[in-house]
PLY file of the C-alpha trace (Angstrom):
ply
format ascii 1.0
element vertex 347
property float x
property float y
property float z
element edge 346
property int vertex1
property int vertex2
end_header
94.44 87.81 114.14
93.98 86.04 110.56
92.27 88.24 108.44
90.50 87.50 105.72
90.86 86.64 101.96
87.55 84.79 102.22
85.99 86.65 98.33
89.57 86.40 96.96
90.54 82.44 97.85
86.34 81.62 96.27
87.24 83.54 93.42
90.26 81.03 93.32
88.38 78.21 93.86
86.00 79.11 90.84
89.06 80.19 88.71
91.16 77.39 88.89
88.46 74.74 88.93
89.12 72.35 86.14
92.85 71.49 87.43
91.44 71.27 91.07
91.14 67.29 90.57
94.13 66.92 89.43
95.53 68.07 92.99
93.10 65.13 94.41
95.73 63.09 97.38
98.52 64.54 95.85
101.75 65.57 97.48
103.32 68.93 96.93
106.60 70.56 97.75
107.01 73.69 97.40
110.67 75.77 97.55
109.78 79.38 97.98
106.82 78.76 99.74
106.90 81.77 102.29
107.08 84.26 99.56
104.28 86.55 98.29
104.07 83.09 95.79
103.88 80.85 98.58
101.58 82.53 101.07
99.39 82.98 97.91
99.52 79.14 96.62
99.03 77.38 100.30
95.94 80.06 100.70
94.78 78.13 98.25
95.34 75.09 97.95
94.00 74.84 102.06
90.92 76.34 100.48
90.61 73.64 98.20
91.38 71.61 100.11
88.75 72.26 102.59
85.79 73.17 100.45
86.60 70.17 97.88
88.33 67.34 100.34
91.52 66.97 98.07
93.22 65.76 100.59
96.59 67.52 98.62
99.59 68.17 101.20
102.54 70.14 100.84
105.84 70.25 101.71
107.46 74.04 102.14
111.52 74.46 102.47
112.00 77.07 104.02
114.94 78.72 105.31
112.94 80.10 108.91
110.65 78.77 110.17
109.85 80.47 113.00
109.39 83.41 110.60
106.86 82.02 108.75
105.35 80.42 111.54
105.30 84.92 112.88
103.70 85.76 109.46
100.85 83.09 108.74
100.30 80.76 111.47
97.46 79.89 110.03
99.22 77.97 107.37
101.98 77.25 109.50
99.85 75.24 111.77
97.03 73.71 108.56
97.07 70.16 109.01
97.86 69.90 105.29
101.19 72.17 105.56
104.91 70.58 106.56
107.16 72.88 107.54
110.40 72.13 106.60
114.23 74.80 107.29
116.39 73.99 104.40
117.85 75.99 101.71
117.92 74.89 98.16
121.73 75.23 97.86
122.16 72.23 100.31
118.76 70.71 99.96
117.85 68.34 103.29
116.42 65.09 103.48
113.22 65.16 101.97
111.64 61.16 102.57
108.35 59.53 101.31
107.49 60.14 97.17
106.25 64.00 95.90
104.02 64.17 92.94
103.96 67.84 92.25
106.74 70.38 92.45
106.79 74.64 93.11
109.75 75.89 92.73
109.88 79.60 93.71
112.23 79.90 95.32
114.79 83.08 95.08
112.52 85.92 95.59
113.32 89.59 93.33
112.28 91.69 96.73
114.89 90.65 98.95
118.19 92.87 99.39
119.43 90.21 99.08
120.32 91.18 95.50
122.13 93.96 96.25
123.94 93.10 99.32
125.30 90.33 97.37
124.25 89.31 93.57
127.00 86.81 93.13
125.47 84.72 95.97
121.26 85.56 94.37
122.95 84.01 91.22
123.44 81.35 92.55
120.78 80.46 94.47
118.64 80.37 91.31
120.76 78.48 88.98
122.84 75.97 91.40
119.93 75.82 93.34
117.03 75.02 90.60
120.15 71.97 89.53
119.43 70.83 92.79
115.94 70.78 92.64
115.50 69.80 89.47
117.64 66.83 90.32
116.23 65.76 93.35
112.97 65.46 91.44
113.95 64.32 88.78
114.94 61.10 91.70
111.31 61.17 92.79
107.96 60.22 90.91
107.39 63.49 90.51
104.94 64.02 87.57
104.52 68.10 86.98
107.21 70.67 87.79
106.89 74.17 87.83
109.00 76.66 88.36
108.52 80.40 88.18
110.71 82.32 86.02
110.26 86.39 85.76
109.95 89.12 82.71
113.16 90.17 83.35
114.41 87.35 81.60
113.70 89.38 78.32
116.08 92.18 79.28
114.68 96.23 78.48
111.01 96.28 77.09
111.93 98.40 73.81
110.01 101.56 73.62
108.08 101.13 70.36
107.92 97.03 71.83
103.93 98.00 73.31
103.82 94.36 75.30
106.27 91.78 75.53
105.46 88.48 73.69
105.93 85.04 75.31
108.34 84.25 72.68
110.36 87.82 72.31
113.95 86.94 71.89
115.57 89.57 74.38
117.86 89.56 77.22
119.56 91.81 80.10
123.36 92.91 79.61
124.56 89.76 80.98
128.53 91.66 82.06
125.91 94.36 84.73
125.74 93.00 88.12
122.23 93.81 88.18
121.09 91.53 85.94
121.86 89.00 88.51
118.22 88.20 89.08
117.30 88.38 85.51
119.99 86.25 83.97
119.67 83.51 87.23
116.12 83.33 85.73
117.35 82.52 82.38
120.17 79.95 83.15
117.69 78.12 85.77
114.72 78.73 83.06
117.64 77.17 80.42
118.64 73.60 83.31
114.17 73.41 83.06
114.80 72.50 79.11
117.63 70.72 79.70
115.65 68.14 82.17
112.79 68.08 80.24
113.70 67.09 76.84
115.46 64.21 78.83
112.41 63.51 81.13
109.17 61.59 81.44
108.56 64.89 84.47
106.88 67.85 82.49
108.40 70.57 83.59
106.34 74.64 83.07
108.10 77.66 83.41
105.51 80.68 84.28
106.87 83.78 83.41
106.09 86.15 86.03
105.46 90.65 85.46
104.32 92.75 88.55
101.67 91.99 91.02
98.95 93.67 93.22
97.49 91.24 96.48
97.50 90.90 99.82
101.01 89.70 101.38
102.58 91.84 98.80
105.80 93.44 100.22
105.51 97.00 101.34
109.08 97.41 102.10
111.35 96.32 99.16
111.28 97.51 94.81
107.98 97.11 94.37
106.32 100.47 93.36
102.71 99.40 94.39
103.97 97.70 97.67
105.61 101.46 98.84
102.88 103.44 97.35
100.26 102.11 99.93
103.01 101.82 102.15
103.72 105.87 102.27
99.14 105.84 102.09
98.86 104.22 104.67
101.33 106.53 106.59
98.96 109.15 105.61
101.74 110.44 102.91
103.64 111.52 100.77
103.65 108.68 98.04
106.83 109.36 96.57
107.39 108.27 92.96
111.53 108.47 93.23
111.70 108.67 89.37
110.22 110.12 87.14
107.41 108.56 87.18
106.64 107.61 83.13
107.93 103.69 82.72
104.13 101.85 82.39
104.10 98.56 84.24
100.89 96.28 84.42
99.96 94.67 88.17
98.22 91.16 87.98
95.99 90.42 91.23
97.16 88.12 93.68
94.22 85.61 92.88
93.98 86.03 89.02
98.26 84.51 89.99
97.39 81.90 91.79
94.17 80.57 89.86
97.47 81.00 86.27
100.40 79.43 88.38
97.63 76.48 89.00
96.79 75.59 85.52
100.51 76.17 84.17
101.90 73.57 87.56
99.03 70.79 86.26
97.99 72.43 82.64
100.93 73.93 80.44
102.73 71.67 77.98
106.73 71.40 79.30
109.49 73.97 78.32
107.10 76.19 76.62
107.86 79.12 78.95
103.57 81.31 79.56
103.86 84.97 80.87
101.33 85.56 83.49
100.79 89.18 84.26
97.95 92.06 82.95
98.07 93.59 79.89
95.99 96.11 81.14
99.04 99.18 81.56
99.65 102.20 83.20
102.42 105.19 84.44
103.88 104.93 87.42
102.58 108.39 87.95
99.04 106.97 87.06
99.55 104.01 89.91
100.41 106.38 92.33
97.18 109.03 91.45
94.78 105.63 91.66
96.67 104.90 94.69
96.30 108.28 96.84
92.64 108.39 95.47
91.34 104.77 97.14
93.68 106.06 100.19
91.81 109.14 100.70
93.66 111.68 98.98
97.16 111.67 100.09
100.01 113.46 98.48
102.05 112.89 96.03
105.85 113.18 95.29
107.43 112.49 92.43
111.12 113.44 92.99
111.99 113.03 88.81
111.42 115.56 86.16
110.79 113.83 82.70
113.01 114.07 79.61
110.56 114.78 76.85
113.10 113.69 74.45
112.84 109.87 75.79
110.66 107.25 75.42
109.01 106.05 78.59
110.07 102.73 79.92
107.37 99.78 79.11
107.44 96.08 81.54
103.56 95.16 80.52
103.22 91.35 78.97
101.52 90.17 76.09
100.14 87.22 77.22
98.50 85.08 73.69
100.26 81.33 75.22
97.81 82.39 78.75
94.71 82.93 76.85
95.19 80.03 74.75
94.99 78.08 78.57
91.70 80.50 78.59
93.43 82.17 81.52
92.54 85.84 81.64
92.42 88.60 84.30
89.15 88.82 85.89
89.93 91.81 88.79
90.62 95.37 86.63
93.29 96.79 88.26
91.37 99.22 90.24
89.76 96.92 92.17
93.03 95.09 92.44
94.42 98.41 94.74
91.19 98.87 96.24
91.47 94.87 97.24
95.45 95.54 98.58
94.97 98.24 100.32
91.96 97.54 102.35
93.85 94.29 103.59
96.85 95.91 104.38
94.43 98.47 106.49
93.07 95.79 108.29
96.56 94.37 109.00
97.85 97.13 110.23
95.01 97.67 112.80
94.80 94.20 113.83
97.94 94.59 115.96
0 1
1 2
2 3
3 4
4 5
5 6
6 7
7 8
8 9
9 10
10 11
11 12
12 13
13 14
14 15
15 16
16 17
17 18
18 19
19 20
20 21
21 22
22 23
23 24
24 25
25 26
26 27
27 28
28 29
29 30
30 31
31 32
32 33
33 34
34 35
35 36
36 37
37 38
38 39
39 40
40 41
41 42
42 43
43 44
44 45
45 46
46 47
47 48
48 49
49 50
50 51
51 52
52 53
53 54
54 55
55 56
56 57
57 58
58 59
59 60
60 61
61 62
62 63
63 64
64 65
65 66
66 67
67 68
68 69
69 70
70 71
71 72
72 73
73 74
74 75
75 76
76 77
77 78
78 79
79 80
80 81
81 82
82 83
83 84
84 85
85 86
86 87
87 88
88 89
89 90
90 91
91 92
92 93
93 94
94 95
95 96
96 97
97 98
98 99
99 100
100 101
101 102
102 103
103 104
104 105
105 106
106 107
107 108
108 109
109 110
110 111
111 112
112 113
113 114
114 115
115 116
116 117
117 118
118 119
119 120
120 121
121 122
122 123
123 124
124 125
125 126
126 127
127 128
128 129
129 130
130 131
131 132
132 133
133 134
134 135
135 136
136 137
137 138
138 139
139 140
140 141
141 142
142 143
143 144
144 145
145 146
146 147
147 148
148 149
149 150
150 151
151 152
152 153
153 154
154 155
155 156
156 157
157 158
158 159
159 160
160 161
161 162
162 163
163 164
164 165
165 166
166 167
167 168
168 169
169 170
170 171
171 172
172 173
173 174
174 175
175 176
176 177
177 178
178 179
179 180
180 181
181 182
182 183
183 184
184 185
185 186
186 187
187 188
188 189
189 190
190 191
191 192
192 193
193 194
194 195
195 196
196 197
197 198
198 199
199 200
200 201
201 202
202 203
203 204
204 205
205 206
206 207
207 208
208 209
209 210
210 211
211 212
212 213
213 214
214 215
215 216
216 217
217 218
218 219
219 220
220 221
221 222
222 223
223 224
224 225
225 226
226 227
227 228
228 229
229 230
230 231
231 232
232 233
233 234
234 235
235 236
236 237
237 238
238 239
239 240
240 241
241 242
242 243
243 244
244 245
245 246
246 247
247 248
248 249
249 250
250 251
251 252
252 253
253 254
254 255
255 256
256 257
257 258
258 259
259 260
260 261
261 262
262 263
263 264
264 265
265 266
266 267
267 268
268 269
269 270
270 271
271 272
272 273
273 274
274 275
275 276
276 277
277 278
278 279
279 280
280 281
281 282
282 283
283 284
284 285
285 286
286 287
287 288
288 289
289 290
290 291
291 292
292 293
293 294
294 295
295 296
296 297
297 298
298 299
299 300
300 301
301 302
302 303
303 304
304 305
305 306
306 307
307 308
308 309
309 310
310 311
311 312
312 313
313 314
314 315
315 316
316 317
317 318
318 319
319 320
320 321
321 322
322 323
323 324
324 325
325 326
326 327
327 328
328 329
329 330
330 331
331 332
332 333
333 334
334 335
335 336
336 337
337 338
338 339
339 340
340 341
341 342
342 343
343 344
344 345
345 346
């Protein structure tokens, strides 16, 4: 059963309004098109096709077409969507010409980064090189790489929000930094290709998100809290609950990504996220209240001598493009819970 996203997709249609005309007759390649980002890009593209008659088509490179057909049959079966089985480490034959590429492969939610960080690092770096080289051999006009705020490394406690230009970095000798370092190296590849190519290469540094399709069984606090709440609780906060995060709702995310792909400057990273911060304990309390008041269990004990960790962006470059976070955190959480609650009772 397909659960309606009409309200959210109407928002994306409106908020990305000025840029849809750039996709008239476009042919896109999307890697990582079956994850959270990919689903929202496809949902919004298919919605824009229906309402605006864009005639745009998207080829989705995926390692498991069957799994995507089961996850989102309405997207997999859309006439504008073509699924191609393959991997960015060994690109299959992709005949024809393409106008746009969105390279979103390398999802931080997968366990692969814990199980085999070296392969994960190679997927990000070598995969990005493969996709960039392929795109350079085609008539691709614009290329979007979805990077991560993880490239900044640990945010200093006295830095309220991370600016787009902040030169921080993760610990390159830590195996746990494979994802962050892979994204950093991939950004470097994008910058190098942007200098020698006529193709416009844009970079979106994405922070935490909320919304339908958010995994409930990964390392995302919000997803885990919603999973716990829908199961009747308790909502388990594994740490001490003091870190600060922010969450951009999926309809805002999709609108921002379309803007950055189609109108963003070449080679200039743009932070993608909300500036509305919340502590992890406050987040758990919000989820609890909106899910009917389930219990919360905070396993860690705050250390009063330590400043809380932070992972919150400043979005000056996005604002300069006219972008904003339309949905406040409470509404974002409400919509995410409502969609997942419907999904859990629809099968």
